[in-house]
C-alpha positions as CSV (number, residue, x, y, z in Angstrom):
1,M,12.9,59.8,-47.6
2,S,12.9,55.8,-46.3
3,R,12.0,53.0,-48.4
4,K,8.5,51.5,-47.9
5,K,7.7,47.9,-47.3
6,V,5.5,46.6,-49.2
7,Y,3.7,43.3,-49.2
8,V,3.2,41.5,-52.6
9,A,0.1,39.1,-52.1
10,G,-1.4,36.7,-54.8
11,A,-2.5,33.5,-55.8
12,Y,0.2,30.6,-55.8
13,S,-1.0,27.7,-55.7
14,G,-3.1,26.5,-58.7
15,P,-4.8,23.3,-59.8
16,D,-1.8,22.3,-61.8
17,V,2.2,22.7,-62.3
18,T,1.3,24.9,-65.0
19,A,-0.9,27.0,-63.2
20,I,1.3,27.4,-59.8
21,M,4.4,28.1,-62.0
22,G,2.2,31.1,-63.6
23,N,0.9,32.4,-60.8
24,M,4.7,32.2,-59.2
25,R,6.2,33.9,-62.4
26,R,3.7,36.9,-62.3
27,G,3.8,37.2,-58.6
28,L,8.1,37.2,-58.6
29,R,8.1,39.7,-61.9
30,L,5.5,42.2,-59.9
31,S,7.4,41.7,-56.6
32,A,10.9,42.6,-58.6
33,E,9.1,45.6,-60.2
34,A,8.2,47.3,-57.0
35,L,11.9,46.3,-56.1
36,K,13.3,48.4,-58.9
37,N,11.1,51.1,-58.6
38,G,12.5,51.3,-54.7
39,F,10.1,49.5,-52.1
40,S,11.5,46.7,-49.6
41,V,9.6,43.7,-50.9
42,Y,8.4,41.0,-48.9
43,C,7.4,38.0,-52.1
44,P,6.0,34.7,-51.2
45,W,7.0,33.3,-54.0
46,A,10.5,33.4,-53.1
47,D,9.8,31.1,-50.4
48,A,9.9,28.0,-53.0
49,L,13.5,28.0,-52.4
50,L,12.9,27.7,-48.9
51,H,10.7,24.3,-49.6
52,F,14.1,22.8,-51.3
53,Q,15.6,22.6,-47.5
54,Q,12.3,21.7,-45.4
55,E,8.8,21.0,-46.4
56,F,5.9,23.8,-44.8
57,T,2.8,23.0,-44.9
58,L,0.4,25.9,-46.4
59,E,-0.5,26.4,-42.9
60,E,2.7,27.3,-41.6
61,C,3.4,29.5,-44.6
62,Y,0.4,31.3,-43.8
63,D,1.9,31.6,-39.7
64,Y,5.1,32.6,-41.0
65,S,3.8,35.5,-43.9
66,M,1.4,37.1,-42.0
67,P,3.8,38.5,-39.7
68,W,5.5,40.3,-42.4
69,L,2.4,41.8,-44.1
70,E,1.3,43.1,-40.6
71,A,4.6,45.0,-40.8
72,S,4.2,46.2,-43.8
73,D,3.5,50.0,-45.3
74,A,1.2,48.8,-48.4
75,V,0.1,45.5,-50.0
76,L,0.6,45.3,-53.7
77,V,-1.6,42.9,-55.5
78,V,-1.0,40.5,-58.4
79,R,-4.3,41.0,-60.0
80,E,-4.5,37.6,-62.4
81,N,-6.2,35.0,-60.0
82,W,-6.3,36.7,-57.0
83,E,-10.4,36.0,-56.5
84,Q,-9.4,32.2,-56.2
85,S,-6.9,32.1,-53.7
86,R,-8.1,31.9,-50.0
87,G,-4.5,33.2,-49.1
88,T,-5.2,36.2,-50.5
89,Q,-8.4,36.8,-49.7
90,A,-7.4,36.6,-46.0
91,E,-4.1,38.1,-46.4
92,L,-6.0,41.2,-48.1
93,A,-9.2,41.3,-45.3
94,R,-6.0,41.6,-42.4
95,A,-4.7,44.7,-44.3
96,K,-8.4,46.5,-44.7
97,E,-8.2,45.6,-40.6
98,L,-4.8,47.2,-39.8
99,G,-5.7,50.3,-42.4
100,I,-2.6,49.3,-44.7
101,P,-3.6,50.7,-48.0
102,I,-3.8,48.2,-50.9
103,F,-2.9,49.0,-54.6
104,W,-3.3,46.6,-57.8
105,N,-1.1,48.8,-59.4
106,I,2.5,49.8,-59.6
107,A,1.5,53.4,-60.7
108,D,-1.1,53.8,-57.8
109,L,1.7,53.0,-55.6
110,L,4.1,55.0,-56.8
111,Y,1.8,58.2,-56.6
112,W,0.7,56.6,-52.8
113,R,4.9,56.7,-51.6
114,D,5.5,60.3,-53.6
115,R,2.9,61.5,-51.7
116,Q,4.1,60.6,-48.7
């Protein structure tokens, strides 16, 4: 069985540094959990490392991450704060347009994969 490509979506930005760090921690944790369960993962929160080298605008981040979503087999959503994230809302809308399945927890994602 080949590895399924999973785009992990969720809130990144927030009203202050504490909120941003919390969003990043949750996103990184869920991405690592998916990776440990045998998925190939795109983790937007890991892109923070790119910002140490070159600053990117929010629009640039959206532009370069969307092709990864479009090439994914599934989307896994960090449930906390996703409703406040315009980026996550756009990602979920695009996944729906393309018929890419969206999952809200690892258990459902694993169930789906194991039935492929």
